[in-house]
C-alpha positions, 0 to 999 in steps of 0.5 A: 404882531402887526396889523396884517397878522392880526387880520389873518388871526381874526379871519381864521377865527371867524372862519373856524367859527363859521365852519363849526356853526355850519357843521353843527347845523348839518349834523342837526339836519341829518339827525332830524331828517333821518330820524324815521328813515326815508322809504326807498324802492330797492331792486336789482337789474330792472328794465325800468325803475318803475318795475321795482315792487319792493321798498325798504326803510333806510337808515338814519344817514341814508337816502334813496339812490338809482343807478343806471348801467349800460352793457357793451351791446347797448342794453340798459338796466337799473338798480335802486336802494338805500345809500349813505348820504356821504357816498351820494354826495361824493360819488354821485358826480364821479359815477356819472362820468366814470368809465369804470367797467364792472364785470358780472355774469352778464358781461361788461356793464358800465355805470352811466348815471347815479342819482340820489334823493331824500324823500320817500319813494323818490327813486321810482324814477330818475336818470332820465326815467319819469317819476310817479305819474300825476295822482289824477292819472294813477291810483295810490301806491299800496302795500301788497302782501299776503300773510304779514305779521302786522299791518306795517310789516309789508315791503312789497308795493303796487301802483294801483289803478285810478279806481282803486284804493289801499286795503289791509285786512285781518284774517283770523285762524282758529288755532294760530294768531291772526295775520294781515293781508294788504292789496289794491281793491276797488274804491267802490268796495272801500266806499261800501265798507265805510257805509257798512261801518254803521252796521258793524265794526270791520276787520278791514281798513281802506284809504286812498292816499299813497301807502296810507295804511297805518295804525290798523294793527293796534286797534284790531287785535284778536279777542281771546275772551269767550263771548258772553253766554247766549240765553235760549229764550229767543229760539229754543234748541231743536232736538237732533233726530236720532241716528238709529231707529228701532232695530230690525232683524240684522239679516235684512236691515242696512245700518242707517248712514251716519255723519262724520264726527266733525259734522252735526246731523239733522234729519237726513243731512250732515252740517259742517260749520267751518272754523276758517273764514272764506269768500262765499264762492270759496266756501261753496267750492269747499262744500262741493269738495266735501260732497255737498253745498252751502246750506240751503235752509228749507224750513223753520225747523232746519233754521232752528237746528242751525241756530241751536248749533251756533248758540252752543258754539258761542257758549263753548267759546268756539267762535271769536268775537270778530266773526260776523256770522256764517254764509249760507247758500242763499244768493242772488242770480239774475235779480232773484234769491235762490239756493245753490241748486238754482231753485228759489228760496222757500223759507227765509229769516231776514232781519229788519230791513233785509235783504238790502243792496242787491247789487253789492251784497248778493250773499246770505249770511246768518248774523251772530248776536251783536253784529248788525241785525244780530239775533241769528237773523239773515242779512245780505252781505258782500263777499269779504274774506277775513270776516265770515265763516260758512256752513256746508250741508251734505245729504246722506244717501 
């Protein structure tokens, strides 16, 4: 073998080694880069890429793509999603230059552009359309789902306003398991949630970075154990007034009105203690539909009766440990605390330092033991779903 042949062999060997080395490096990059999978917007037939509200986590060997189509009459639309990296590398240029006509129910549609990218949410724009606006001119990208099984099982997102934050909240059900709701909320509420963290633990989490809700599911599992029995030393139970009195002759007496089985009676009112959590206004609407209002507590005897009912429910394990308390009819209107009928409060049982924050916490709540002021005191509260139950009062006529 002459020197020329030897040179060729050496060159081929070195080239093969170089190719193998490059192949190994590419494989390692694919493995490490695709370990978690990028998150891509995934929609079909959008007017603009930014109209897509859905995301998906791609496979280990996929990345995001955006494709632009034109119809024969000059209209444009986009599709987006996940695509194998090899297809992106080999088909991207060809798709841009292709004159292949694809037919659908909408007529002839020509793909005029395809772009691929390999970072989370990068196909929000592309093919001539702008990507995400600068962070200072928009709010965070937030998950936006109702009734999701975990805090991270949502595949729908929203671009929130500049004064908004991402929220995820656990909602409990008395019969079934808990679920999670995610949404855009105001930064002001997020700040107040951070502040009231000193008052009690919250089954709601908020943050201001893109898709920042994570780790909430594992730390807010529903408690299934019954709360510890509450002693009766603080407030004695009140004997419920009997429904029937000394009977009169049947021919002249109308039977005394009775409350439905799911309510408790005191004096001339029926009291419904909810098993679901609602906003204050939602609870009030439900109470109106039941023929009453959120309870207007008029004196100490009525307050003691309600406390006795709550103590019994706690002792029976009917109230999960995650419940802060129960909304009552006390609320602020024009700077003054009043009842649902518009009259001023004649009796209060505020806890130490309460009521506070009149501009952000305008609703009255009876706090359960262990929650903020506790010990069945009243406290002012914000209107936060997923935390509070409520008490209706229906007058007997």
